[in-house]
SEVEX-821279 format. One record per residue: z, x, y of N, C-alpha, C in turn; residue in one letter. Coordinates in nm, 3 decimals, decimal comma, padded with zeros to 5 digits. Layout:
<sites>
((Z X Y) (Z X Y) (Z X Y) A)
...
</sites>
This chain:
<sites>
((-10,694 06,254 12,842) (-10,615 06,361 12,903) (-10,642 06,364 13,053) M)
((-10,535 06,375 13,131) (-10,550 06,383 13,275) (-10,628 06,509 13,314) A)
((-10,709 06,503 13,418) (-10,791 06,619 13,456) (-10,710 06,746 13,481) P)
((-10,594 06,734 13,546) (-10,518 06,857 13,571) (-10,461 06,916 13,443) D)
((-10,432 06,832 13,345) (-10,390 06,884 13,215) (-10,507 06,951 13,144) W)
((-10,624 06,892 13,152) (-10,742 06,952 13,088) (-10,767 07,091 13,144) A)
((-10,750 07,104 13,275) (-10,768 07,236 13,338) (-10,659 07,333 13,292) E)
((-10,536 07,284 13,285) (-10,425 07,372 13,246) (-10,439 07,422 13,103) A)
((-10,502 07,342 13,017) (-10,515 07,380 12,876) (-10,645 07,455 12,846) L)
((-10,722 07,487 12,950) (-10,846 07,563 12,930) (-10,826 07,692 12,850) T)
((-10,717 07,766 12,873) (-10,699 07,891 12,796) (-10,686 07,871 12,645) P)
((-10,655 07,750 12,601) (-10,639 07,727 12,456) (-10,747 07,632 12,403) V)
((-10,860 07,623 12,472) (-10,967 07,537 12,425) (-11,012 07,576 12,285) E)
((-11,016 07,708 12,258) (-11,059 07,752 12,125) (-10,960 07,707 12,018) D)
((-10,832 07,708 12,051) (-10,730 07,660 11,957) (-10,747 07,510 11,931) R)
((-10,774 07,436 12,036) (-10,792 07,292 12,022) (-10,914 07,262 11,936) I)
((-11,023 07,337 11,959) (-11,143 07,319 11,877) (-11,113 07,350 11,730) D)
((-11,037 07,457 11,707) (-11,003 07,495 11,569) (-10,914 07,390 11,504) A)
((-10,826 07,331 11,583) (-10,739 07,225 11,530) (-10,820 07,100 11,497) L)
((-10,920 07,070 11,577) (-11,008 06,959 11,544) (-11,079 06,982 11,412) G)
((-11,125 07,105 11,390) (-11,189 07,138 11,263) (-11,090 07,128 11,147) A)
((-10,967 07,171 11,171) (-10,863 07,162 11,068) (-10,837 07,017 11,030) F)
((-10,826 06,929 11,130) (-10,798 06,789 11,101) (-10,914 06,722 11,029) L)
((-11,036 06,756 11,066) (-11,152 06,701 10,996) (-11,155 06,748 10,850) R)
((-11,118 06,872 10,828) (-11,113 06,925 10,691) (-11,004 06,856 10,610) A)
((-10,892 06,826 10,674) (-10,784 06,755 10,606) (-10,831 06,617 10,560) E)
((-10,898 06,545 10,649) (-10,948 06,412 10,615) (-11,051 06,421 10,503) V)
((-11,138 06,520 10,511) (-11,239 06,537 10,407) (-11,176 06,566 10,271) A)
((-11,059 06,629 10,273) (-10,989 06,662 10,149) (-10,899 06,548 10,102) A)
((-10,903 06,436 10,173) (-10,823 06,320 10,132) (-10,683 06,319 10,188) G)
((-10,656 06,406 10,287) (-10,525 06,410 10,350) (-10,539 06,360 10,494) R)
((-10,485 06,246 10,521) (-10,495 06,188 10,655) (-10,399 06,258 10,750) D)
((-10,406 06,223 10,875) (-10,311 06,275 10,973) (-10,272 06,164 11,068) Y)
((-10,163 06,185 11,136) (-10,117 06,090 11,237) (-10,049 06,165 11,349) Q)
((-10,043 06,109 11,470) (-10,093 05,978 11,508) (-10,245 05,970 11,501) P)
((-10,300 05,853 11,532) (-10,443 05,837 11,531) (-10,507 05,930 11,633) T)
((-10,633 05,960 11,612) (-10,701 06,058 11,696) (-10,692 06,029 11,845) G)
((-10,696 05,901 11,883) (-10,691 05,867 12,025) (-10,551 05,883 12,085) D)
((-10,452 05,907 12,000) (-10,315 05,924 12,048) (-10,262 06,067 12,036) H)
((-10,341 06,157 11,977) (-10,292 06,293 11,955) (-10,249 06,359 12,087) V)
((-10,329 06,338 12,192) (-10,299 06,400 12,322) (-10,240 06,298 12,421) F)
((-10,176 06,195 12,369) (-10,125 06,091 12,457) (-10,022 06,142 12,558) R)
((-09,945 06,243 12,519) (-09,844 06,298 12,610) (-09,908 06,359 12,734) A)
((-10,040 06,385 12,729) (-10,109 06,449 12,840) (-10,190 06,351 12,925) F)
((-10,174 06,221 12,900) (-10,250 06,124 12,978) (-10,199 06,113 13,121) R)
((-10,068 06,115 13,138) (-10,010 06,113 13,273) (-10,034 06,249 13,337) A)
((-10,063 06,253 13,466) (-10,097 06,380 13,532) (-09,986 06,485 13,522) P)
((-10,028 06,607 13,507) (-09,936 06,721 13,512) (-09,858 06,719 13,643) L)
((-09,924 06,682 13,750) (-09,860 06,683 13,882) (-09,747 06,583 13,893) A)
((-09,741 06,485 13,803) (-09,637 06,382 13,810) (-09,515 06,411 13,724) D)
((-09,521 06,514 13,640) (-09,412 06,541 13,546) (-09,287 06,587 13,621) V)
((-09,176 06,518 13,593) (-09,047 06,555 13,653) (-08,946 06,597 13,548) R)
((-08,962 06,540 13,428) (-08,867 06,569 13,320) (-08,945 06,592 13,191) A)
((-08,905 06,694 13,118) (-08,968 06,729 12,991) (-08,868 06,708 12,878) L)
((-08,907 06,627 12,780) (-08,827 06,608 12,659) (-08,907 06,666 12,543) V)
((-08,848 06,760 12,471) (-08,921 06,831 12,366) (-08,878 06,783 12,228) V)
((-08,976 06,745 12,146) (-08,952 06,711 12,007) (-09,016 06,813 11,914) G)
((-09,002 06,792 11,786) (-09,052 06,888 11,687) (-09,195 06,856 11,645) Q)
((-09,213 06,748 11,570) (-09,346 06,701 11,533) (-09,338 06,550 11,513) D)
((-09,451 06,481 11,500) (-09,446 06,335 11,489) (-09,367 06,289 11,367) P)
((-09,314 06,167 11,376) (-09,248 06,109 11,259) (-09,347 06,107 11,142) Y)
((-09,303 06,143 11,022) (-09,394 06,142 10,906) (-09,418 06,004 10,849) P)
((-09,335 05,906 10,885) (-09,352 05,772 10,829) (-09,488 05,717 10,868) N)
((-09,564 05,669 10,772) (-09,699 05,620 10,801) (-09,701 05,516 10,913) P)
((-09,792 05,536 11,007) (-09,818 05,444 11,118) (-09,707 05,437 11,223) A)
((-09,605 05,521 11,213) (-09,499 05,520 11,313) (-09,536 05,590 11,444) H)
((-09,594 05,711 11,441) (-09,611 05,787 11,565) (-09,709 05,723 11,663) P)
((-09,681 05,741 11,792) (-09,771 05,693 11,896) (-09,812 05,806 11,991) I)
((-09,784 05,930 11,953) (-09,824 06,043 12,035) (-09,724 06,083 12,141) G)
((-09,607 06,023 12,139) (-09,499 06,056 12,232) (-09,376 06,092 12,151) L)
((-09,313 06,204 12,180) (-09,199 06,250 12,103) (-09,089 06,143 12,097) A)
((-09,037 06,121 11,977) (-08,925 06,031 11,948) (-08,963 05,883 11,955) F)
((-09,082 05,848 12,001) (-09,124 05,709 12,013) (-09,196 05,663 11,887) A)
((-09,198 05,531 11,866) (-09,271 05,472 11,753) (-09,347 05,349 11,802) V)
((-09,434 05,297 11,716) (-09,504 05,173 11,746) (-09,403 05,061 11,769) E)
((-09,440 04,966 11,853) (-09,347 04,860 11,893) (-09,302 04,774 11,775) R)
((-09,383 04,762 11,672) (-09,349 04,674 11,561) (-09,256 04,738 11,459) H)
((-09,229 04,867 11,470) (-09,153 04,939 11,367) (-09,008 04,891 11,362) V)
((-08,965 04,849 11,245) (-08,827 04,811 11,218) (-08,793 04,858 11,077) R)
((-08,677 04,915 11,053) (-08,578 04,952 11,154) (-08,625 05,073 11,235) P)
((-08,561 05,095 11,347) (-08,594 05,212 11,427) (-08,550 05,339 11,355) L)
((-08,620 05,450 11,378) (-08,576 05,577 11,318) (-08,432 05,608 11,360) P)
((-08,355 05,668 11,269) (-08,214 05,698 11,301) (-08,196 05,783 11,427) P)
((-08,283 05,881 11,448) (-08,271 05,965 11,568) (-08,287 05,881 11,694) S)
((-08,383 05,789 11,691) (-08,406 05,705 11,809) (-08,290 05,609 11,831) L)
((-08,233 05,557 11,724) (-08,116 05,470 11,739) (-08,003 05,547 11,807) R)
((-07,987 05,674 11,770) (-07,881 05,754 11,833) (-07,913 05,784 11,980) N)
((-08,042 05,806 12,010) (-08,083 05,824 12,150) (-08,050 05,700 12,230) I)
((-08,078 05,584 12,173) (-08,048 05,458 12,242) (-07,898 05,440 12,263) Y)
((-07,819 05,480 12,164) (-07,674 05,470 12,178) (-07,626 05,556 12,294) R)
((-07,677 05,679 12,303) (-07,636 05,768 12,412) (-07,691 05,718 12,545) E)
((-07,811 05,660 12,544) (-07,869 05,604 12,665) (-07,778 05,495 12,723) L)
((-07,728 05,408 12,636) (-07,639 05,301 12,681) (-07,507 05,357 12,730) A)
((-07,449 05,452 12,655) (-07,320 05,509 12,694) (-07,330 05,590 12,824) D)
((-07,444 05,656 12,841) (-07,459 05,749 12,954) (-07,493 05,676 13,084) D)
((-07,599 05,594 13,081) (-07,645 05,533 13,206) (-07,645 05,381 13,202) V)
((-07,588 05,323 13,095) (-07,572 05,178 13,090) (-07,698 05,099 13,063) G)
((-07,803 05,166 13,016) (-07,927 05,096 12,985) (-07,913 05,021 12,852) V)
((-07,945 04,893 12,853) (-07,945 04,815 12,730) (-08,076 04,843 12,657) V)
((-08,072 04,907 12,541) (-08,195 04,945 12,473) (-08,271 04,823 12,422) P)
((-08,403 04,830 12,421) (-08,482 04,721 12,363) (-08,478 04,726 12,212) P)
((-08,531 04,625 12,148) (-08,537 04,625 12,002) (-08,647 04,717 11,951) E)
((-08,748 04,743 12,033) (-08,860 04,828 11,990) (-08,832 04,974 12,023) H)
((-08,922 05,060 11,974) (-08,905 05,203 11,997) (-09,015 05,266 12,079) G)
((-09,085 05,184 12,159) (-09,192 05,234 12,244) (-09,133 05,289 12,374) D)
((-09,141 05,419 12,392) (-09,083 05,485 12,509) (-09,186 05,512 12,618) L)
((-09,303 05,450 12,608) (-09,411 05,483 12,700) (-09,376 05,452 12,846) S)
((-09,283 05,358 12,870) (-09,244 05,329 13,008) (-09,186 05,452 13,077) A)
((-09,125 05,540 13,000) (-09,069 05,661 13,061) (-09,178 05,751 13,118) W)
((-09,297 05,748 13,057) (-09,403 05,836 13,106) (-09,445 05,799 13,247) T)
((-09,436 05,670 13,281) (-09,469 05,628 13,418) (-09,363 05,674 13,517) S)
((-09,249 05,719 13,466) (-09,142 05,773 13,549) (-09,150 05,926 13,560) Q)
((-09,257 05,983 13,505) (-09,273 06,128 13,511) (-09,204 06,202 13,399) G)
((-09,171 06,131 13,291) (-09,106 06,195 13,175) (-09,215 06,230 13,073) V)
((-09,224 06,356 13,037) (-09,320 06,399 12,936) (-09,249 06,412 12,802) M)
((-09,293 06,334 12,705) (-09,234 06,334 12,571) (-09,324 06,417 12,481) L)
((-09,298 06,546 12,475) (-09,388 06,642 12,413) (-09,335 06,695 12,281) L)
((-09,407 06,671 12,173) (-09,376 06,737 12,047) (-09,437 06,877 12,048) N)
((-09,369 06,971 11,984) (-09,424 07,107 11,973) (-09,549 07,108 11,887) R)
((-09,552 07,025 11,784) (-09,668 07,009 11,696) (-09,714 06,865 11,711) V)
((-09,843 06,844 11,734) (-09,891 06,713 11,775) (-09,942 06,625 11,662) L)
((-09,954 06,678 11,542) (-09,999 06,596 11,428) (-09,916 06,628 11,306) T)
((-09,925 06,538 11,207) (-09,852 06,557 11,082) (-09,925 06,480 10,972) V)
((-09,913 06,528 10,850) (-09,965 06,452 10,736) (-09,866 06,340 10,705) Q)
((-09,913 06,216 10,690) (-09,819 06,107 10,661) (-09,730 06,139 10,541) P)
((-09,601 06,123 10,561) (-09,505 06,143 10,454) (-09,459 06,286 10,434) G)
((-09,513 06,381 10,511) (-09,481 06,523 10,489) (-09,442 06,588 10,621) V)
((-09,312 06,594 10,649) (-09,264 06,655 10,773) (-09,307 06,801 10,782) S)
((-09,336 06,846 10,902) (-09,372 06,987 10,929) (-09,498 07,033 10,858) N)
((-09,579 06,940 10,811) (-09,697 06,977 10,733) (-09,805 07,045 10,817) S)
((-09,804 07,027 10,949) (-09,904 07,092 11,034) (-09,843 07,200 11,121) H)
((-09,726 07,244 11,081) (-09,661 07,354 11,151) (-09,741 07,482 11,129) R)
((-09,748 07,566 11,232) (-09,816 07,696 11,227) (-09,967 07,684 11,205) N)
((-10,023 07,571 11,242) (-10,168 07,554 11,237) (-10,233 07,580 11,373) Q)
((-10,152 07,600 11,476) (-10,205 07,629 11,608) (-10,154 07,541 11,719) G)
((-10,090 07,430 11,685) (-10,040 07,341 11,790) (-09,937 07,410 11,878) W)
((-09,858 07,499 11,819) (-09,754 07,566 11,898) (-09,814 07,644 12,015) E)
((-09,933 07,701 11,996) (-09,999 07,773 12,106) (-10,042 07,677 12,216) H)
((-10,089 07,560 12,175) (-10,134 07,460 12,272) (-10,016 07,410 12,356) V)
((-09,907 07,375 12,289) (-09,793 07,321 12,364) (-09,720 07,430 12,443) T)
((-09,727 07,554 12,396) (-09,671 07,664 12,475) (-09,750 07,680 12,605) A)
((-09,881 07,662 12,598) (-09,965 07,668 12,718) (-09,927 07,556 12,814) C)
((-09,899 07,437 12,759) (-09,859 07,324 12,843) (-09,726 07,352 12,912) A)
((-09,632 07,408 12,838) (-09,501 07,439 12,897) (-09,515 07,546 13,004) I)
((-09,603 07,644 12,980) (-09,626 07,747 13,081) (-09,683 07,687 13,210) A)
((-09,766 07,583 13,198) (-09,820 07,516 13,316) (-09,708 07,447 13,394) A)
((-09,613 07,387 13,322) (-09,498 07,325 13,389) (-09,411 07,430 13,458) L)
((-09,396 07,544 13,395) (-09,318 07,652 13,456) (-09,384 07,696 13,586) V)
((-09,516 07,707 13,586) (-09,584 07,747 13,710) (-09,562 07,644 13,821) R)
((-09,559 07,517 13,786) (-09,529 07,413 13,885) (-09,388 07,432 13,942) R)
((-09,293 07,458 13,851) (-09,155 07,479 13,896) (-09,144 07,602 13,985) A)
((-09,215 07,708 13,948) (-09,212 07,830 14,028) (-09,272 07,808 14,167) E)
((-09,362 07,709 14,176) (-09,422 07,676 14,306) (-09,337 07,579 14,387) A)
((-09,222 07,541 14,330) (-09,129 07,458 14,404) (-09,119 07,313 14,361) G)
((-09,194 07,272 14,259) (-09,186 07,134 14,213) (-09,054 07,112 14,140) A)
((-08,985 07,000 14,167) (-08,859 06,971 14,096) (-08,886 06,927 13,953) P)
((-08,829 06,999 13,859) (-08,847 06,969 13,716) (-08,716 06,995 13,644) L)
((-08,694 06,921 13,536) (-08,578 06,944 13,449) (-08,621 06,916 13,306) A)
((-08,551 06,974 13,210) (-08,587 06,959 13,070) (-08,468 06,911 12,988) A)
((-08,499 06,842 12,880) (-08,399 06,802 12,781) (-08,437 06,867 12,649) I)
((-08,347 06,947 12,596) (-08,373 07,021 12,472) (-08,274 06,975 12,367) L)
((-08,323 06,902 12,267) (-08,239 06,850 12,160) (-08,268 06,925 12,031) W)
((-08,169 06,992 11,978) (-08,184 07,060 11,850) (-08,231 07,203 11,865) G)
((-08,218 07,279 11,758) (-08,247 07,422 11,763) (-08,393 07,453 11,795) N)
((-08,485 07,373 11,740) (-08,627 07,400 11,764) (-08,659 07,389 11,913) A)
((-08,607 07,287 11,976) (-08,631 07,270 12,120) (-08,553 07,374 12,201) A)
((-08,430 07,400 12,160) (-08,347 07,493 12,237) (-08,400 07,636 12,232) R)
((-08,482 07,666 12,131) (-08,542 07,799 12,123) (-08,640 07,824 12,238) S)
((-08,678 07,718 12,309) (-08,770 07,731 12,422) (-08,698 07,770 12,550) L)
((-08,566 07,770 12,549) (-08,492 07,790 12,674) (-08,538 07,914 12,749) R)
((-08,563 08,021 12,679) (-08,604 08,145 12,744) (-08,745 08,141 12,801) G)
((-08,820 08,034 12,770) (-08,958 08,022 12,818) (-08,973 07,924 12,934) H)
((-08,861 07,868 12,980) (-08,868 07,765 13,082) (-08,857 07,818 13,225) L)
((-08,837 07,948 13,239) (-08,831 08,006 13,372) (-08,728 07,936 13,458) G)
((-08,768 07,887 13,577) (-08,671 07,825 13,668) (-08,639 07,679 13,635) P)
((-08,698 07,624 13,529) (-08,672 07,484 13,495) (-08,533 07,472 13,432) I)
((-08,440 07,401 13,496) (-08,307 07,385 13,436) (-08,315 07,291 13,316) P)
((-08,230 07,314 13,219) (-08,235 07,235 13,096) (-08,099 07,183 13,057) A)
((-08,099 07,061 13,004) (-07,981 07,001 12,942) (-07,998 07,018 12,792) V)
((-07,906 07,089 12,729) (-07,918 07,121 12,587) (-07,807 07,053 12,507) E)
((-07,840 07,017 12,383) (-07,740 06,963 12,291) (-07,794 06,967 12,150) S)
((-07,711 06,940 12,051) (-07,762 06,923 11,915) (-07,864 06,808 11,910) P)
((-07,939 06,807 11,802) (-08,043 06,705 11,782) (-07,978 06,567 11,760) H)
((-08,046 06,459 11,800) (-07,990 06,325 11,780) (-07,998 06,272 11,637) P)
((-08,043 06,351 11,543) (-08,050 06,304 11,405) (-07,910 06,278 11,350) S)
((-07,897 06,192 11,250) (-07,765 06,163 11,194) (-07,691 06,286 11,144) P)
((-07,763 06,392 11,107) (-07,700 06,513 11,056) (-07,625 06,591 11,164) L)
((-07,667 06,574 11,289) (-07,609 06,658 11,394) (-07,560 06,581 11,517) S)
((-07,590 06,452 11,527) (-07,557 06,378 11,649) (-07,408 06,382 11,682) A)
((-07,324 06,378 11,578) (-07,180 06,376 11,601) (-07,124 06,515 11,634) S)
((-07,210 06,616 11,633) (-07,164 06,753 11,660) (-07,189 06,795 11,804) R)
((-07,213 06,698 11,891) (-07,231 06,733 12,031) (-07,341 06,658 12,102) G)
((-07,425 06,585 12,028) (-07,525 06,503 12,097) (-07,459 06,385 12,166) F)
((-07,376 06,311 12,090) (-07,304 06,200 12,151) (-07,209 06,254 12,258) F)
((-07,218 06,195 12,374) (-07,135 06,240 12,484) (-07,196 06,350 12,569) G)
((-07,317 06,394 12,535) (-07,380 06,503 12,611) (-07,440 06,457 12,743) S)
((-07,457 06,325 12,760) (-07,502 06,264 12,885) (-07,632 06,326 12,939) R)
((-07,735 06,337 12,857) (-07,858 06,404 12,902) (-07,930 06,330 13,014) P)
((-07,925 06,198 13,014) (-08,003 06,121 13,110) (-07,945 06,131 13,251) F)
((-07,815 06,115 13,261) (-07,752 06,128 13,393) (-07,753 06,272 13,441) S)
((-07,743 06,367 13,350) (-07,743 06,507 13,390) (-07,880 06,551 13,442) R)
((-07,986 06,504 13,377) (-08,121 06,534 13,427) (-08,140 06,472 13,564) V)
((-08,095 06,349 13,580) (-08,108 06,285 13,711) (-08,033 06,361 13,819) N)
((-07,917 06,414 13,785) (-07,842 06,492 13,883) (-07,917 06,620 13,919) Q)
((-07,978 06,684 13,819) (-08,057 06,804 13,847) (-08,173 06,772 13,940) L)
((-08,238 06,657 13,920) (-08,348 06,618 14,006) (-08,299 06,587 14,148) L)
((-08,186 06,517 14,157) (-08,130 06,487 14,288) (-08,092 06,616 14,362) L)
((-08,036 06,710 14,289) (-07,997 06,838 14,349) (-08,119 06,912 14,404) D)
((-08,236 06,886 14,340) (-08,360 06,951 14,384) (-08,434 06,870 14,489) A)
((-08,372 06,759 14,534) (-08,434 06,677 14,636) (-08,535 06,576 14,586) G)
((-08,533 06,549 14,455) (-08,629 06,455 14,395) (-08,560 06,324 14,360) A)
((-08,641 06,222 14,337) (-08,589 06,093 14,294) (-08,545 06,100 14,148) E)
((-08,439 06,029 14,112) (-08,397 06,026 13,971) (-08,492 05,940 13,887) P)
((-08,486 05,960 13,757) (-08,566 05,882 13,663) (-08,500 05,748 13,638) V)
((-08,578 05,642 13,637) (-08,529 05,511 13,592) (-08,550 05,506 13,441) D)
((-08,441 05,519 13,367) (-08,448 05,529 13,221) (-08,455 05,393 13,151) W)
((-08,462 05,286 13,227) (-08,467 05,155 13,162) (-08,598 05,136 13,088) S)
((-08,595 05,051 12,986) (-08,713 05,022 12,904) (-08,733 04,871 12,896) L)
((-08,855 04,824 12,917) (-08,879 04,679 12,911) (-08,864 04,626 12,768) P)
((-08,827 04,501 12,756) (-08,813 04,439 12,624) (-08,949 04,426 12,557) A)
</sites>
């Protein structure tokens, strides 16, 4: 975790300690969790000071060994790609002309200042939402509040909110402008996600704020 993120999350240290105890108890009971322990806080490795765009997800993919600690991303070897990610790639190509790679590793975006943050940072393999309401929401709410303080201090920031769970955060983003649409899952992508142009719209918001746009390309 980057030092400035560690400082920003100080108010929820007790929650993080309790979550560590929860995960150890889960393993002791024969219930594993993912992503791996070294990737749980991967979204916080890049400095808080570098974040320009926030993409909010729900919780890690439940498919065993898929999550890498970044919302919507998967391990490079995963085939086929998750349906939601395939739809994100389709919109990425239509919106900004990026040719998507065959893999689903989105970590290159983090070097561009894109934070891929799930609201819940762990999950039991095979069981979606299994770690919901265990305390992660307080941790990620603290993280979002830190981003809001940066925006209030004049830092250019923009958010992408896909689906109802993410869009429920709109009232907590303060001055951070957000691009909202239905979730990219197959159940809702055709109801407004396709054609929503989130990547170019976020870049325009950053340009309007005097910041550099995000390079959304991904290496092969």
